[in-house]
C-alpha positions in Angstrom: 9.8 8.2 -10.5 6.7 6.8 -12.2 5.0 9.2 -14.6 1.4 8.4 -15.4 1.2 8.1 -19.3 -1.7 10.4 -19.7 -1.0 12.7 -16.8 -1.4 16.4 -17.5 -0.3 18.9 -14.9 -1.0 22.6 -15.0 1.2 24.5 -12.5 0.6 28.1 -11.8 3.6 30.0 -10.3 2.0 32.4 -7.8 4.9 34.1 -6.0 8.1 33.4 -4.2 7.9 32.3 -0.6 10.6 31.8 2.0 10.6 28.3 3.5 12.9 26.2 5.6 14.6 23.1 4.3 15.8 20.6 6.9 18.8 20.0 4.8 19.7 23.5 3.6 18.1 25.9 6.1 16.1 28.9 4.9 15.5 28.9 1.1 13.4 30.8 -1.3 10.9 28.7 -3.2 8.1 29.3 -5.6 4.6 28.7 -4.2 2.8 26.6 -6.7 -0.8 25.9 -7.1 -1.4 22.6 -8.9 -4.8 22.7 -10.7 -6.2 19.6 -12.2 -7.6 19.4 -15.8 -11.9 7.5 -11.6 -23.1 -16.8 -10.8 -19.4 -16.2 -9.7 -17.8 -13.2 -11.4 -16.5 -13.9 -14.8 -13.1 -13.3 -16.1 -14.0 -10.0 -17.6 -14.6 -8.3 -14.2 -11.6 -6.0 -13.4 -11.1 -4.8 -9.8 -10.1 -2.0 -7.6 -6.4 -1.8 -8.6 -4.9 -3.5 -5.5 -7.7 -5.6 -3.9 -10.4 -8.1 -4.7 -12.6 -7.8 -1.7 -16.0 -9.2 -0.8 -17.9 -8.6 2.4 -21.0 -10.3 3.8 -21.8 -7.8 6.5 -21.1 -4.4 7.9 -19.2 -6.0 10.8 -16.9 -7.8 8.4 -16.2 -4.6 6.4 -15.5 -2.6 9.6 -13.1 -5.3 10.8 -11.2 -5.0 7.5 -11.2 -1.2 7.8 -9.8 -1.5 11.3 -6.9 -3.5 10.0 -6.1 -0.7 7.5 -6.4 2.2 10.0 -3.2 2.3 12.0 -1.9 5.8 11.9 1.6 6.5 10.6 4.1 7.8 13.2 3.7 11.4 14.1 -0.1 11.8 13.7 -3.1 11.9 16.0 -6.8 12.3 15.2 -9.8 13.3 17.2 -13.4 14.3 16.8 -16.2 16.0 18.6 -19.9 16.6 18.0 -22.0 19.8 18.4 -25.5 21.1 17.7 -26.2 24.3 15.8 -29.0 26.2 14.2 -28.4 27.2 10.5 -29.1 30.9 10.2 -30.5 30.4 6.6 -32.8 27.6 7.4 -33.7 27.5 11.1 -33.8 23.8 11.9 -31.6 22.2 14.5 -28.5 20.5 13.0 -25.7 18.3 14.2 -22.1 18.7 13.1 -18.9 16.7 13.6 -15.5 18.5 13.9 -12.6 16.3 12.9 -9.0 17.2 13.9 -5.9 15.7 12.3 -2.8 16.8 14.2 0.9 16.3 13.8 3.2 15.8 16.8 5.2 18.8 15.4 4.6 21.1 12.4 5.8 19.5 9.2 7.4 21.4 6.3 6.6 18.7 3.8 3.0 18.9 2.6 1.0 19.2 -0.6 -2.6 19.9 -1.6 -4.7 20.2 -4.6 -8.1 22.0 -4.7 -11.3 22.3 -6.8 -11.4 24.2 -10.0 -14.9 25.4 -9.4 -15.1 29.2 -10.0 -17.0 29.6 -6.7 -14.6 28.0 -4.3 -15.4 27.7 -0.6 -13.6 29.8 2.0 -11.4 26.9 3.1 -10.2 26.5 -0.5 -9.2 30.2 -0.6 -7.3 29.8 2.6 -5.9 26.5 1.6 -4.3 28.0 -1.5 -2.6 30.5 0.8 -1.4 27.8 3.1 0.7 26.3 0.3 3.2 29.1 0.9 3.6 28.5 4.6 6.8 27.0 6.1 4.9 24.2 7.8 1.6 22.6 8.5 0.6 21.3 11.9 -3.1 20.4 11.8 -6.2 20.0 9.7 -9.6 21.0 11.1 -12.7 19.6 9.2 -16.3 20.2 9.7 -19.3 18.6 7.9 -22.8 19.9 7.4 -21.9 23.4 6.2 -19.5 23.9 3.3 -18.8 27.7 3.9 -19.1 28.6 0.3 -19.9 32.2 -0.8 -21.3 32.9 2.7 -20.8 36.4 4.1 -17.6 36.6 6.1 -16.7 33.0 5.2 -13.0 33.5 5.1 -12.9 35.3 8.4 -15.1 32.6 10.0 -12.8 29.8 8.8 -9.7 31.7 10.1 -11.3 32.1 13.5 -11.7 28.3 13.6 -8.1 27.9 12.6 -6.9 30.5 15.2 -8.7 28.7 18.1 -7.4 25.3 16.9 -3.9 26.7 16.7 -4.1 28.2 20.2 -5.1 24.9 21.7 -2.4 23.0 19.9 0.4 25.6 20.4 0.5 26.4 16.7 0.2 29.6 14.6 -3.1 30.0 12.8 -1.3 29.8 9.5 -0.2 26.2 10.4 -3.8 25.0 10.4 -5.6 24.0 7.2 -9.4 24.2 7.3 -11.8 22.0 5.3 -15.6 22.2 5.1 -18.2 20.1 3.4 -22.0 20.2 3.5 -24.7 22.6 2.4 -23.5 25.3 0.0 -24.6 28.8 0.9 -25.0 28.3 4.7 -22.9 30.4 7.1 -20.4 28.6 9.3 -21.8 28.5 12.8 -18.6 29.8 14.4 -20.1 30.6 17.8 -21.3 27.0 18.2 -18.1 25.5 16.8 -15.5 27.4 18.9 -16.6 25.9 22.3 -16.5 22.5 20.8 -12.9 22.5 19.5 -11.4 21.7 22.9 -13.3 18.4 22.8 -11.7 17.5 19.5 -8.3 18.3 21.0 -9.0 16.3 24.1 -9.9 13.2 22.1 -6.7 13.2 20.0 -5.3 9.7 19.7 -2.5 8.1 17.7 -4.2 4.6 17.7 -6.3 4.7 14.6 -7.5 7.0 11.7 -11.0 5.5 11.9 -12.5 8.4 14.0 -11.4 10.8 11.3 -12.6 8.6 8.5 -16.1 8.4 10.1 -16.1 12.1 11.2 -15.8 13.5 7.7 -18.7 11.6 6.3 -21.9 13.3 5.1 -24.2 11.1 2.9 -21.5 8.4 2.7 -22.8 5.0 3.6 -19.5 3.9 5.2 -16.0 5.2 5.9 -13.2 4.8 3.4 -9.6 3.9 4.5 -6.7 2.6 2.4 -3.1 2.0 3.3 0.2 1.0 1.8 3.4 -0.1 3.4 6.6 1.5 2.1 9.7 0.1 3.7 9.5 0.9 7.4 6.8 3.5 6.9 3.3 3.7 5.4 0.8 5.9 3.6 -2.8 6.0 5.0 -5.6 7.7 3.2 -9.2 8.5 4.1 -11.9 9.9 1.9 -15.3 11.6 2.1 -17.3 11.7 -1.1 -20.7 10.6 -2.2 -22.4 13.0 -4.6 -21.4 16.1 -6.7 -18.6 13.9 -8.0 -16.6 14.8 -11.1 -13.1 15.9 -10.4 -11.6 18.7 -11.3 -11.9 17.5 -8.1 -15.3 16.5 -6.7 -17.3 16.7 -3.4 -14.3 15.0 -1.9 -12.2 15.5 1.1 -9.1 13.3 0.8 -6.4 13.2 3.5 -3.2 11.3 2.9 -0.9 10.8 5.8 2.6 9.4 5.7 5.5 9.1 8.1 8.0 8.8 5.2 10.3 11.7 4.8 9.7 13.0 1.3 10.6 16.6 0.4 7.9 19.1 -0.2 8.8 19.6 -3.8 8.6 15.9 -4.6 5.4 15.5 -2.6 3.7 18.2 -4.7 4.7 16.8 -8.1 3.8 13.2 -7.0 0.4 14.2 -5.6 -0.5 16.0 -8.9 0.4 12.9 -10.9 -1.4 10.6 -8.5 -4.6 12.7 -8.5 -4.7 13.1 -12.2 -4.4 9.3 -12.6 -7.1 8.5 -10.0 -9.5 11.1 -8.7 -9.6 13.0 -12.0 -10.8 9.8 -13.8 -14.0 9.3 -11.8 -17.5 10.7 -12.0 -20.8 10.0 -10.2 -23.0 12.8 -11.5 -20.7 15.2 -13.6 -21.0 18.0 -11.0 -17.8 19.7 -9.9 -18.0 20.8 -6.3 -16.9 24.0 -4.6 -15.1 22.4 -1.6 -12.7 19.7 -2.7 -9.4 19.1 -1.2 -6.8 16.4 -1.5 -4.0 17.0 1.1 -0.8 15.0 1.6 1.3 15.5 4.7 4.5 13.9 5.8 5.5 13.8 9.4 9.1 12.9 8.3 9.5 10.3 11.0 10.8 7.5 8.8 13.6 7.9 6.2 12.4 7.2 2.6 15.1 5.4 0.7 13.1 4.8 -2.5 11.0 7.7 -3.9 9.9 5.5 -6.8 8.4 3.0 -4.4 6.7 5.8 -2.4 5.1 7.2 -5.6 3.9 3.8 -6.7 2.3 3.3 -3.3 0.8 6.8 -3.4 -0.8 6.0 -6.8 -2.2 2.7 -5.4 -3.8 4.4 -2.4 -5.3 7.2 -4.5 -6.7 4.8 -7.1 -8.2 2.6 -4.4 -9.8 5.5 -2.7 -11.1 6.9 -6.0 -12.9 3.7 -6.8 -14.2 3.5 -3.2 -15.7 7.0 -3.6 -17.6 5.9 -6.7 -18.7 2.6 -5.1 -20.0 4.6 -2.1 -21.5 7.3 -4.4 -25.0 8.5 -3.6 -27.5 5.9 -4.8 -24.8 4.0 -6.8 -25.9 0.4 -7.3 -23.5 -0.4 -10.2 -20.0 0.9 -10.7 -19.2 1.4 -14.4 -15.7 1.1 -15.6 -15.0 2.4 -19.2 -11.7 1.5 -20.8 -11.0 3.4 -24.0 -8.2 2.0 -26.2 -6.4 3.1 -29.4 -7.9 6.6 -29.3 -6.5 9.5 -31.3 -5.5 11.4 -28.1 -5.4 11.1 -24.3 -7.9 14.0 -24.1 -10.4 12.2 -26.4 -9.9 8.9 -24.5 -10.6 10.4 -21.1 -13.4 12.8 -22.2 -15.2 9.9 -24.0 -15.0 7.8 -20.9 -16.5 10.6 -18.9 -19.2 11.1 -21.5 -20.3 7.5 -21.2 -20.4 7.3 -17.4 -22.3 10.6 -17.4 -24.9 9.7 -20.0 -28.2 9.7 -18.2 -30.1 7.3 -20.4 -27.3 4.7 -20.3 -26.9 5.1 -16.6 -30.6 4.5 -16.1 -30.5 1.4 -18.2 -27.6 0.0 -16.1 -29.5 0.8 -13.0 -32.3 -1.4 -14.3 -30.0 -4.3 -15.3 -31.2 -3.6 -18.9 -28.4 -4.2 -21.5 -29.8 -1.4 -23.8 -26.5 -1.0 -25.6 -28.1 1.4 -28.1 -27.9 4.1 -25.5 -24.1 3.4 -25.2 -23.6 3.8 -28.9 -25.8 7.0 -28.8 -23.6 8.5 -26.1 -20.4 7.7 -28.0 -21.8 9.2 -31.2 -23.0 12.3 -29.4 -19.6 12.9 -27.9 -17.5 12.2 -31.0 -19.9 14.2 -33.2 -19.5 17.2 -30.9 -15.8 17.0 -30.2 -14.1 15.0 -33.0 -16.5 15.0 -36.0 -13.6 14.2 -38.4 -12.8 10.9 -36.6 -13.0 7.7 -38.6 -15.2 5.3 -36.7 -15.1 2.4 -39.2 -12.8 0.4 -36.9 -14.7 1.1 -33.7 -15.4 -2.0 -31.6 -17.4 -2.2 -28.3 -17.6 -4.8 -25.6 -19.6 -5.1 -22.5 -18.5 -7.7 -19.9 -16.0 -9.0 -22.6 -18.9 -9.6 -25.0 -18.6 -7.9 -28.4 -21.7 -5.8 -29.1 -20.6 -3.5 -31.9 -18.1 -3.9 -34.8 -17.8 -2.9 -38.5 -20.3 -0.2 -38.1 -23.2 -2.4 -36.9 -24.4 -4.1 -33.8 -23.3 -7.7 -33.1 -26.3 -8.9 -31.0 -28.3 -12.0 -30.5 -30.5 -13.6 -27.9 -27.6 -15.4 -26.1 -25.7 -12.2 -25.9 -28.7 -10.4 -24.5 -29.0 -12.9 -21.7 -25.2 -12.8 -21.0 -25.2 -9.0 -20.9 -28.1 -9.0 -18.4 -26.3 -11.5 -16.2 -23.2 -9.3 -16.3 -25.2 -6.3 -15.1 -26.8 -8.4 -12.3 -23.5 -9.7 -11.1 -22.1 -6.2 -10.8 -25.1 -4.9 -8.8 -24.3 -3.9 -5.3 -27.8 -4.2 -4.0 -31.3 -4.5 -5.3 -33.6 -1.5 -5.2 -36.8 -2.1 -3.2 -40.1 -0.1 -3.2 -39.9 2.4 -0.3 -42.2 2.2 2.7 -42.3 6.0 3.2 -41.8 7.2 -0.4 -38.0 7.6 -0.1 -35.6 5.1 -1.7 -32.6 4.3 0.5 -29.8 1.9 0.3 -30.4 -1.3 2.4 -26.7 -1.8 3.1 -23.9 0.2 4.7 -20.9 -1.7 3.3 -19.6 -2.7 -0.1 -20.5 -6.4 -0.8 -18.0 -6.7 -3.6 -15.7 -4.7 -6.0 -17.1 -5.8 -9.3 -17.9 -3.3 -12.1 -19.9 -3.2 -15.3 -17.1 -3.4 -17.8 -17.3 -1.3 -21.0 -14.5 -1.4 -23.6 -14.3 1.1 -26.4 -11.6 0.4 -29.0 -11.2 3.0 -31.8 -8.6 0.9 -33.6 -6.8 3.9 -35.1 -4.7 5.6 -32.3 -2.4 4.9 -29.4 -4.0 6.7 -26.4 -5.8 4.9 -23.6 -7.8 5.9 -20.6 -9.9 4.3 -17.9 -12.8 6.2 -16.3 -15.0 5.0 -13.5 -18.6 6.1 -12.8 -21.9 4.9 -11.4 -25.5 4.3 -12.5 -28.5 6.7 -12.0 -31.0 5.3 -9.5 -34.1 6.0 -7.5 -31.9 6.2 -4.5 -29.8 9.0 -6.0 -32.9 11.1 -6.8 -34.3 10.5 -3.3 -31.0 11.5 -1.6 -30.7 14.7 -3.5 -34.4 15.7 -3.5 -34.4 15.4 0.3 -30.8 16.5 1.0 -31.5 19.5 3.3 -34.6 18.0 4.8 
């Protein structure tokens, strides 16, 4: 199996649990919780790992998504809508319930969750579900995240129990997920009568209803797939703001019909998440509700676990970059590649420090190649975390253009123009003065997959890391200033 070079996995053994193995019958297995520690284009633009896509319209993008959306064998999805009144802020709201159901409960599943110290009720329940013999469904709601709300766990379990009753499952075979406003109480009495509608709408045709149903401030749904032999892996993602894994404000559901044992799924998922979702950041904030779940229906034999893991990594990397590209207010995706660093920890943490540096992010948003802010961000991080580091061999490039070497800037008028052009070519859309005082994105699709490319070469180590982030824009501020209103 592939092992990500910089992968770090912390596995906490919680207790023994009795589970069933299709091959060996009842066995005792440790329940583990894996906790996680992202002009024509020039040659220096790198891409989403497996694609090089451009779209001229929302219709073209939706047509491509539809081509990715066929469900693996053994799965159905459905959605329903409901209206509710938040108890904490009495103003009518609309919620979507999304249901992912298996034809029969599956023993082979994995999940990883946020490391935020105030996890939502679904996270608390989800960690318990890892010990169950099988999983049969996932029920997801948007608008209300059910975090630290009175009776939150009991409320989520009531939703699971009703879903289970309608599907012929036990409540412990249903995994809940919630996303939305933190602190609001789950409107259980409005949700319970709506669940039959989600069950009635279940279909095995396409994952698109689920990809659309889990959205909140996302501009568009995110779907990725990979074929593996006679089977496939299909993933969907919700995530727009509060993005910096350990995980992020992300709900990721990975569905496969390939029969991969539970123990392998859990190790593979940890490695894939560490190499993908844990390398991205939109705004440095770790959410309370994040879930990445991987479920196998077991309908197709898997003859090559290595090929399965490679495809899982591809789907996760693609979705991770999709999450950033569709981040709240993101107009430029920033990819930072750190090379020849002293340690993997330094390489990744420096990449995060750069994509989270407010002044540099603002400069990128304005297509201003103010590379002094980049050097400032690097110096700040190294001074705080590795002050003994020798920076005499440090070299920096943006868009393949050398901007810093031998301890001094390497700039001139031609480079200034080329750097500004690089930023403009990476821009997803141009910001426009708002009519009503609120900046909003004028598009609901990704026109391209280009990035602002930053290369940091320390020249005195062997560690590398790539981190993906976004700029800081008027649109981001407007979205988050007006989030609840």
